[in-house]
C-alpha positions in Angstrom: -23.9 2.4 28.8 -25.8 2.6 25.4 -26.7 -0.9 23.6 -24.2 -1.9 20.8 -25.5 -2.1 17.3 -25.3 -5.6 16.2 -25.1 -4.8 12.2 -22.7 -2.3 10.4 -24.7 0.0 8.1 -22.6 -0.3 4.7 -23.7 3.2 4.0 -22.0 4.6 7.2 -18.9 2.4 6.3 -18.1 4.0 2.6 -18.1 7.0 4.3 -15.4 6.4 6.9 -12.8 9.1 7.5 -9.3 7.6 6.6 -5.4 9.4 7.5 -3.2 8.6 4.4 -0.1 10.7 5.7 1.6 11.5 9.0 4.4 14.1 8.9 6.0 15.4 12.3 7.3 19.1 12.3 11.2 19.0 12.5 11.5 20.5 16.3 8.7 17.8 17.1 5.8 20.2 18.0 3.3 19.7 15.4 2.1 17.0 13.6 0.6 17.6 9.9 -1.6 14.8 8.7 -4.3 14.2 5.7 -7.4 12.8 5.9 -9.8 11.6 3.1 -13.4 9.3 3.0 -12.3 5.7 2.4 -14.3 6.5 -1.1 -14.8 8.5 -3.9 -17.9 10.0 -4.5 -17.3 11.9 -7.4 -15.1 12.7 -10.2 -12.1 13.4 -8.0 -9.9 12.3 -5.0 -10.8 14.8 -2.2 -8.7 15.2 1.2 -7.4 17.8 3.7 -4.7 18.8 5.4 -5.1 19.1 9.0 -2.4 20.2 12.0 -2.4 19.1 15.8 -0.2 20.0 18.7 2.1 16.9 19.6 1.3 17.0 23.0 -2.2 16.9 22.3 -5.0 18.9 21.8 -8.5 20.0 19.3 -6.9 19.8 15.8 -7.4 22.5 13.1 -7.7 22.0 9.3 -5.2 23.7 7.7 -6.3 23.4 4.1 -10.6 22.4 2.8 -12.9 22.1 0.6 -14.1 19.8 -2.1 -10.5 19.8 -3.5 -7.9 17.1 -3.3 -5.0 19.2 -0.8 -2.1 16.3 -0.2 1.4 15.3 0.4 2.6 18.2 3.7 6.1 18.2 3.8 7.9 20.8 6.9 10.4 23.1 5.8 13.7 22.9 8.1 12.5 25.8 9.9 9.4 24.2 11.2 7.2 27.7 10.1 6.5 26.5 6.4 4.7 23.5 5.0 4.6 22.9 1.1 2.2 20.3 -0.4 0.1 19.8 -3.6 -3.1 20.6 -4.9 -5.4 20.9 -7.9 -7.3 23.3 -6.6 -6.2 25.7 -9.2 -7.8 22.9 -12.0 -9.3 19.6 -10.3 -7.3 16.7 -11.0 -3.9 18.6 -12.1 -1.6 19.3 -9.1 0.4 21.6 -8.6 2.9 22.9 -5.7 1.9 25.2 -2.6 3.6 26.9 0.2 2.0 27.9 3.4 3.4 29.8 5.9 1.9 28.5 9.6 2.4 32.3 11.0 -0.8 34.0 8.5 -1.8 34.1 4.9 -3.0 32.3 2.1 -1.0 29.2 0.5 1.0 30.7 -2.7 1.5 28.2 -5.7 4.6 27.5 -7.2 4.6 26.1 -10.0 2.0 26.0 -13.3 3.3 22.0 -15.0 1.2 20.8 -17.8 1.2 17.6 -16.8 1.3 18.4 -12.8 3.6 17.7 -10.0 3.8 14.3 -8.4 5.9 14.8 -5.2 8.3 17.1 -3.6 10.4 17.3 -0.7 12.8 20.1 0.9 16.4 20.9 0.3 17.9 20.6 4.4 18.9 24.3 3.8 15.5 25.2 3.6 15.8 27.2 0.3 15.0 25.1 -2.3 12.1 22.6 -3.2 13.0 19.6 -5.6 9.8 18.1 -7.0 8.9 15.6 -10.2 6.7 16.6 -12.9 4.8 14.7 -15.9 5.0 16.6 -19.6 0.8 17.7 -20.4 -0.6 16.8 -23.4 0.7 18.7 -26.3 -1.4 21.1 -28.8 -0.8 18.3 -31.2 -2.8 15.4 -28.9 -5.2 17.6 -28.6 -5.7 18.4 -31.8 -6.0 14.9 -32.8 -8.2 14.0 -29.8 -10.8 16.6 -31.1 -10.8 15.5 -34.7 -11.0 11.6 -33.6 -7.7 10.9 -35.4 -6.3 9.7 -32.0 -5.1 6.2 -32.8 -2.7 5.4 -30.0 1.2 3.9 -31.0 2.4 2.2 -28.1 5.4 3.4 -26.1 5.2 5.6 -28.9 4.8 8.9 -26.4 5.6 7.9 -23.4 4.8 10.6 -20.5 8.0 10.6 -18.8 8.8 12.4 -14.9 11.3 14.7 -14.7 13.2 15.8 -11.8 13.3 19.6 -11.0 14.2 22.1 -8.2 13.2 25.8 -7.7 14.2 28.6 -5.0 11.5 29.4 -2.7 11.5 33.2 -1.4 11.7 34.0 2.3 8.7 34.9 2.3 6.2 33.5 -0.9 3.3 36.4 -0.3 5.8 38.8 -1.7 5.5 36.9 -5.5 3.4 38.9 -7.4 0.3 37.4 -8.8 0.5 35.4 -11.3 4.7 35.3 -11.4 6.2 31.7 -10.4 9.9 30.6 -9.1 11.8 29.4 -12.3 12.6 25.7 -11.9 15.1 23.9 -13.1 15.4 20.7 -14.6 18.1 17.9 -13.4 17.2 14.8 -15.2 17.1 14.3 -19.5 14.1 14.3 -21.5 14.8 10.4 -22.0 14.7 8.9 -18.0 11.6 9.3 -16.0 12.4 9.9 -12.6 10.8 7.5 -10.0 10.5 4.0 -8.8 7.3 1.3 -9.2 7.1 1.3 -5.4 8.3 4.6 -4.3 8.4 7.8 -6.8 10.4 9.9 -4.2 14.1 11.1 -4.1 15.9 12.8 -1.3 18.6 15.5 -0.5 21.9 15.1 0.2 22.6 16.5 4.0 24.3 19.3 1.9 21.7 20.2 -0.2 23.9 19.7 -3.4 22.3 16.7 -4.8 19.1 14.1 -4.7 19.1 10.3 -4.7 16.3 8.3 -6.8 15.5 5.9 -8.6 15.2 6.3 -12.4 13.8 4.1 -15.1 13.6 4.1 -19.2 9.3 4.5 -18.8 6.7 5.3 -15.9 5.4 1.5 -16.6 5.9 -0.5 -13.7 7.0 -2.9 -15.6 10.3 -0.7 -16.6 10.8 -0.2 -13.2 10.9 -2.9 -11.0 14.6 -2.9 -11.8 15.7 0.4 -11.3 18.6 3.2 -11.5 19.9 4.2 -8.6 20.6 7.8 -9.7 22.1 11.1 -8.0 21.5 14.1 -9.4 23.7 17.3 -8.4 22.7 20.6 -8.9 25.8 21.6 -10.6 24.3 19.0 -13.4 26.3 16.0 -12.9 24.3 13.0 -13.0 25.7 9.2 -11.7 24.6 6.4 -11.8 25.3 4.2 -8.6 23.8 0.6 -10.2 20.7 -1.4 -11.1 18.4 -2.5 -8.4 15.2 -4.8 -8.1 12.4 -4.5 -6.2 13.3 -1.4 -3.7 10.1 -0.4 -2.3 11.5 2.3 -0.2 13.5 5.2 -1.9 17.2 5.2 -1.0 17.9 7.8 1.9 21.7 9.5 2.1 22.8 9.4 6.3 23.1 12.5 8.3 27.2 12.9 7.1 26.6 12.3 3.9 28.7 9.0 3.8 26.0 6.0 3.4 23.1 5.5 1.5 19.9 2.9 3.0 17.0 1.9 1.6 14.3 -1.1 1.6 15.1 -3.3 -1.1 15.2 -6.8 -2.3 17.8 -9.4 -0.8 19.2 -11.6 -3.8 16.0 -11.0 -6.1 12.0 -10.9 -6.0 10.1 -12.2 -4.2 12.6 -11.6 -1.0 11.7 -7.9 -0.7 11.7 -5.5 2.2 15.1 -6.1 3.3 16.5 -2.9 5.1 20.1 -2.4 3.3 23.0 0.3 3.3 25.7 0.8 1.3 28.5 3.5 0.4 27.0 6.9 -0.8 29.5 6.2 -3.7 28.2 3.2 -4.8 29.0 -0.2 -4.0 27.4 -3.7 -3.1 24.6 -3.7 0.0 24.5 -5.0 3.0 21.9 -5.8 4.8 21.5 -3.4 8.7 19.7 -7.2 10.2 20.7 -10.3 8.6 18.3 -13.0 8.8 15.7 -10.7 10.0 12.4 -12.4 10.5 9.8 -9.7 9.6 9.7 -6.8 6.9 10.6 -3.2 6.8 7.8 -1.2 5.6 9.6 2.4 6.5 12.7 4.1 8.5 14.7 7.4 9.1 18.4 7.5 10.0 18.8 9.2 13.6 20.6 12.1 13.8 23.7 10.4 15.6 24.0 8.2 11.9 24.8 4.8 13.2 21.6 3.8 13.9 18.0 4.0 12.0 14.5 4.2 13.4 12.4 1.4 11.4 8.0 0.7 11.3 8.5 -3.3 10.9 6.0 -5.9 10.1 6.5 -9.0 12.1 3.9 -11.6 12.1 0.5 -9.9 12.0 1.6 -6.9 13.7 3.5 -3.8 13.6 6.3 -2.3 16.0 8.7 0.6 16.0 12.8 -0.7 16.0 16.3 1.2 16.2 18.5 -0.7 14.2 22.3 -0.4 15.7 24.3 -0.3 12.6 27.5 -1.4 14.2 26.3 -4.6 15.9 23.3 -5.1 13.6 20.7 -6.0 16.5 17.1 -4.4 16.8 15.2 -2.9 20.1 12.2 -1.3 20.6 11.5 2.4 19.7 8.2 2.6 21.3 6.9 0.3 24.0 4.0 -2.0 22.6 0.5 -1.1 21.9 -1.8 -2.5 24.5 -3.9 -4.1 21.5 -1.7 -5.3 18.3 -1.9 -3.5 15.4 -1.2 -1.7 12.2 1.2 1.5 11.5 4.8 1.1 10.2 4.3 3.5 7.7 4.0 6.7 6.9 6.2 7.3 10.0 7.9 10.5 10.6 10.5 11.1 12.8 12.2 14.7 14.4 15.4 16.4 13.5 16.8 15.2 17.0 15.5 11.5 16.6 13.7 11.8 20.0 9.7 11.7 18.8 8.1 10.0 15.8 4.8 10.5 14.9 2.8 8.0 12.4 -1.2 6.4 11.9 -2.3 3.0 14.1 -5.5 0.7 13.4 -6.3 -1.8 15.7 -9.3 -4.1 15.5 -11.4 -1.2 16.8 -10.1 1.7 14.6 -9.4 2.7 11.5 -6.7 4.4 12.2 -5.5 7.7 14.4 -2.8 9.9 14.3 -0.2 9.0 17.0 3.1 10.8 18.5 5.8 8.7 20.9 8.8 9.7 22.8 11.6 7.0 21.6 11.6 4.5 24.2 7.6 6.1 25.3 4.1 5.4 25.0 2.1 6.5 22.3 0.3 9.4 22.4 -3.5 9.1 20.8 -4.0 12.6 18.9 -7.2 12.3 16.9 -10.8 10.2 17.1 -11.7 10.1 13.5 -14.6 8.3 13.6 -16.0 8.0 16.8 -19.0 5.7 15.3 -16.7 2.8 15.3 -17.5 2.6 19.2 -21.4 2.2 18.6 -20.9 -1.0 16.7 -20.1 -4.5 18.3 -17.3 -6.0 16.4 -15.7 -9.2 16.8 -13.2 -10.6 19.1 -9.9 -11.0 17.0 -7.1 -13.4 17.9 -3.9 -14.3 17.0 -3.5 -18.2 15.8 -1.6 -21.0 14.3 -1.4 -24.3 13.4 0.5 -27.1 12.1 0.3 -27.6 8.3 0.9 -30.7 5.8 5.0 -30.8 6.2 4.8 -29.7 9.9 5.3 -26.3 9.4 3.9 -23.6 11.6 1.2 -21.3 9.8 -0.1 -18.1 11.7 -2.9 -15.8 11.0 -5.8 -13.7 12.3 -8.9 -15.6 13.9 -11.8 -13.2 13.9 -14.9 -14.7 16.1 -18.4 -14.0 15.2 -20.5 -11.5 17.6 -21.7 -13.3 20.4 -19.2 -16.2 20.2 -20.3 -19.3 22.4 -17.7 -21.4 22.7 -18.9 -25.0 21.9 -21.1 -23.9 18.8 -19.9 -24.2 15.5 -20.3 -21.3 13.1 -19.8 -21.0 9.6 -16.3 -19.7 8.7 -15.1 -17.5 5.6 -11.3 -18.5 4.4 -10.0 -14.8 3.8 -7.5 -14.6 2.0 -4.8 -12.2 1.7 -3.5 -10.4 -1.9 0.1 -10.3 -2.6 1.1 -13.1 -2.2 4.0 -10.9 -0.9 1.7 -9.2 2.0 -0.1 -10.3 5.1 -3.2 -10.4 7.5 -2.3 -7.7 10.3 -4.4 -6.3 13.1 -6.8 -3.8 12.2 -10.5 -2.9 11.8 -11.4 -5.1 9.2 -14.8 -3.0 8.1 -13.9 -2.4 4.9 -15.8 -3.7 1.5 -12.6 -5.5 0.2 -12.8 -8.0 3.1 -15.8 -8.4 4.3 -14.9 -9.5 7.2 -16.3 -7.4 10.3 -19.5 -7.4 8.4 -19.9 -11.2 8.6 -18.6 -11.3 12.0 -22.0 -9.3 13.0 -23.7 -12.1 11.0 -22.8 -14.3 13.1 -19.6 -15.8 11.0 -16.1 -16.9 12.0 -13.4 -15.6 9.7 -9.9 -17.1 9.5 -7.0 -15.0 7.8 -4.3 -16.9 7.5 -0.6 -16.0 6.3 0.8 -18.6 4.3 3.8 -19.3 2.8 4.9 -16.4 0.6 3.1 -13.9 2.8 5.6 -11.3 4.7 6.7 -10.7 8.0 8.5 -13.9 8.4 11.8 -13.4 6.6 12.6 -14.2 3.8 13.1 -17.8 3.6 9.0 -17.7 3.8 8.7 -15.4 0.9 11.0 -17.9 -1.3 9.0 -20.9 0.0 6.4 -20.5 -3.1 9.2 -20.1 -5.6 8.0 -22.2 -8.6 5.3 -23.7 -6.7 3.0 -20.3 -6.3 -0.5 -21.9 -5.3 0.8 -25.1 -3.9 2.2 -25.3 -0.4 0.3 -22.4 0.0 -2.6 -23.7 -0.5 -2.4 -26.3 1.6 -1.4 -24.1 4.4 -4.5 -22.3 4.2 -6.6 -25.7 3.5 -4.6 -27.0 7.2 -5.9 -23.6 8.9 -9.6 -24.3 7.5 -9.3 -27.8 9.4 -7.5 -26.2 12.9 -10.9 -24.3 13.2 -12.9 -27.7 12.5 -11.0 -30.1 15.0 -11.5 -26.5 17.4 -15.0 -26.9 17.0 -15.3 -23.1 16.3 -15.8 -24.2 12.2 -18.6 -26.0 10.8 -17.4 -27.9 8.1 -20.5 -27.6 6.4 -20.7 -24.0 6.4 -17.8 -23.2 4.6 -17.1 -20.3 2.0 -13.8 -18.8 0.7 -13.2 -15.0 -0.8 -10.1 -12.8 -1.3 -8.7 -9.9 -3.6 -5.9 -10.3 -6.1 -3.3 -13.0 -4.6 -6.7 -14.3 -2.9 -8.4 -13.9 -5.7 -6.3 -16.4 -7.4 -6.2 -19.1 -4.4 -9.8 -18.3 -4.7 -9.8 -19.7 -8.3 -7.3 -22.0 -7.2 -9.5 -23.6 -4.3 -13.0 -24.1 -6.6 -10.6 -26.1 -8.9 -9.9 -28.6 -6.4 -12.0 -28.9 -3.8 -16.1 -28.8 -3.4 -15.9 -28.2 0.8 -16.5 -24.8 0.1 -20.6 -23.3 -0.4 -19.6 -20.5 -2.3 -16.6 -18.1 -3.4 -15.7 -14.4 -4.5 -13.0 -14.3 -6.3 -12.2 -10.3 -6.5 -9.6 -9.5 -9.5 -7.6 -12.5 -9.2 -5.6 -14.3 -11.4 -7.1 -17.2 -13.7 -4.6 -17.6 -16.6 -1.0 -17.4 -15.8 -0.2 -17.6 -19.6 -2.6 -14.7 -20.7 -1.8 -13.0 -17.7 2.1 -12.8 -18.1 1.3 -10.8 -21.1 -1.1 -8.7 -20.1 0.0 -7.2 -16.4 1.9 -4.0 -16.1 4.4 -5.7 -13.9 5.4 -9.1 -15.5 9.2 -9.3 -13.6 7.7 -9.8 -10.7 5.9 -13.1 -11.4 8.7 -14.1 -13.4 10.3 -14.4 -10.6 7.8 -16.8 -9.2 7.0 -18.9 -12.4 9.9 -18.4 -14.8 9.6 -16.2 -18.1 6.1 -17.6 -19.6 7.7 -17.3 -23.5 10.3 -20.0 -22.5 8.7 -22.8 -20.8 4.6 -22.0 -20.2 4.3 -25.3 -18.8 4.4 -24.5 -15.2 1.9 -21.5 -15.6 -0.4 -23.4 -17.4 -0.1 -26.1 -14.4 -1.1 -23.1 -11.6 -3.5 -21.4 -13.8 -6.9 -21.8 -12.0 -8.7 -22.1 -15.5 -6.7 -25.7 -15.9 -8.2 -27.3 -13.4 -12.4 -25.8 -13.1 -13.5 -28.6 -15.2 -15.2 -30.3 -11.7 -16.2 -27.5 -10.4 -19.2 -26.7 -8.7 -18.7 -24.0 -6.1 -21.2 -21.1 -6.7 -18.2 -18.4 -7.6 -18.9 -14.2 -7.3 -16.1 -12.5 -10.0 -15.7 -8.7 -9.3 -13.4 -6.8 -11.3 -12.2 -3.6 -12.0 -12.6 -2.5 -15.6 -9.3 -0.2 -16.1 -7.3 -2.7 -13.7 -3.7 -2.9 -15.2 -2.3 -5.2 -12.9 -4.4 -8.1 -12.9 -6.6 -7.2 -16.5 -10.1 -7.6 -16.2 -10.4 -10.8 -19.2 -8.8 -12.9 -15.7 -11.9 -12.4 -14.9 -13.5 -13.2 -18.1 -11.7 -16.1 -18.6 -12.9 -17.4 -15.1 -16.3 -16.5 -15.7 -16.7 -18.4 -19.7 -15.1 -21.6 -18.2 -17.1 -21.9 -15.4 -20.3 -20.9 -17.6 -19.0 -23.7 -19.9 -18.9 -26.4 -17.3 -22.1 -25.9 -15.8 -21.3 -24.0 -12.4 -23.2 -21.1 -10.9 -21.1 -17.5 -11.6 -21.7 -14.2 -11.7 -19.0 -11.7 -13.2 -19.4 -7.9 -12.1 -17.6 -5.2 -14.0 -16.9 -1.8 -12.1 -16.3 1.0 -14.5 -12.8 3.3 -13.9 -11.8 1.2 -11.3 -8.7 -0.5 -11.1 -6.9 -3.0 -9.2 -9.2 -1.7 -6.2 -12.7 -0.6 -6.0 -12.7 3.5 -5.4 -16.1 4.7 -5.5 -18.5 4.9 -3.1 -21.8 3.2 -5.2 -19.4 1.2 -6.3 -17.6 0.2 -2.7 -21.5 -0.3 -1.4 -22.0 -2.7 -4.3 -19.0 -4.7 -3.4 -20.3 -5.1 0.2 -24.3 -5.3 0.0 -23.4 -8.1 -3.4 -20.3 -10.3 -1.4 -22.7 -10.4 2.0 -25.7 -11.5 -0.2 -23.8 -14.2 -2.5 -22.1 -15.6 1.1 -25.3 -15.7 2.8 -27.9 -17.0 0.1 -25.3 -20.0 -0.6 -25.6 -21.4 2.9 
């Protein structure tokens, strides 16, 4: 057996191939999937659509080249695939259809602002899609003349819902001829939700159900209208709903809608619910479920749903019995725990599913499984991962300050020797409504396996407020975000010191987004950590609530800031940095709308003012995460160097 490489080259890590969509053909025979590099090298995204037999065999590339081909959707006859591509104009995607029997892809749209999402009608005769208006001639003129002042919310680009007839043989369309699209939504309505912009057809192909709002701003879609658009022009509201994370879907007989949303209000999300298709009060499909639903699909008989779920630190697939309210395994548990509950695709007969699955040694592979059977891996996208030594991952748990049991993942250093103490990184996940689940943590936002290869242990806790442990656990930090959950983190560090794994004199801490917030909280409360990395973290709740794109979500955690800001200031890290002495690296995307870059500047200036060593790095063009290749390289290298230099 060849000797494993001790260190992952950062250049290799940022060129990994990842799967971001998996679609099983209705007849269960083929899987279409999309691959993309983990980082972006140029101005525009690049992705390709592949096809592989569900029985196994070599995949073949359906689309390729330096363009962004994505979102493949099968026609009900399993003979055609509709997909989105910016091959005509980079950065602006249009809708195409490709017959698998041969021939070139045929373009079906020429929307000025591009197409967002699409889906086939159950009868296979129509495609529905959403599209936003493009820049007007007047806007172009003003931009050219530099008369381009902006009146906020004065010219909102709302996505509309359209349908078009698809010819039996799209190749018969004359060159440049396009099917005429019918608009179903009014121009005053934006079609799409804040977490899922999709929509779904009624079984008889007569209508579509989706989420709508007054604008595409996330803040205006956190509480969205559930709307039915009939092809005859009738529009029906089914009510307003908060925090829906998976768009509603009709049952096979059209009598019931299912969706993943909120039980009562945020943060009690990821609850699978059903209600009559005509509207009514939603009911939890599995009351009291201690987990989180990530995806779902109706099974043909209509009284069961196949769902991707998160429980604790791992994902799995379950069948929900709507009559009994119980759960059973849909797929035999994997040999190693992992992640891959979404996306999920099910054959028309409900007997086979396809998904992407990652574990401690894989960024993710395309898999299929017959319901009740074991998964089969169909791809080998990053064979080079087998050339490296990775730290062992373990599920661990500990008791917090009040006796509550807290869970997490421990990654041991490569070459771990029991009885030896190692430097420990406390790696805090974002959210807060999220969780660490098993996967290959070799990307720039976690640093975990890169640190394990350099002799670190890494603890990745799922403290109070995390998903995968039920709605009561999610709600447990309301009005105190940053208090009991922070104590859960410290208890986890203490546990690993007591176990003889962590060296109490060599501790570091870091995280991104919500993890950045709790990192900034940590440096103001304790001096036990030798270095910290705060990635895109909230540092001042008062200014954050006035600038974030999802103020309503955090109103549910700490209240409405303009009514009583005292709670927000109490939990703001900048209010507690007077005695901070932990060297802190602050990383932030310049175009971040979720946690604006001003949050990074506030912490940076506060730490400088009190004489604490700090460095702020801002990445142009980046949003809430870092996507460009050279920026990812910098995050990798700078983060590792920051920790190592301060130990």
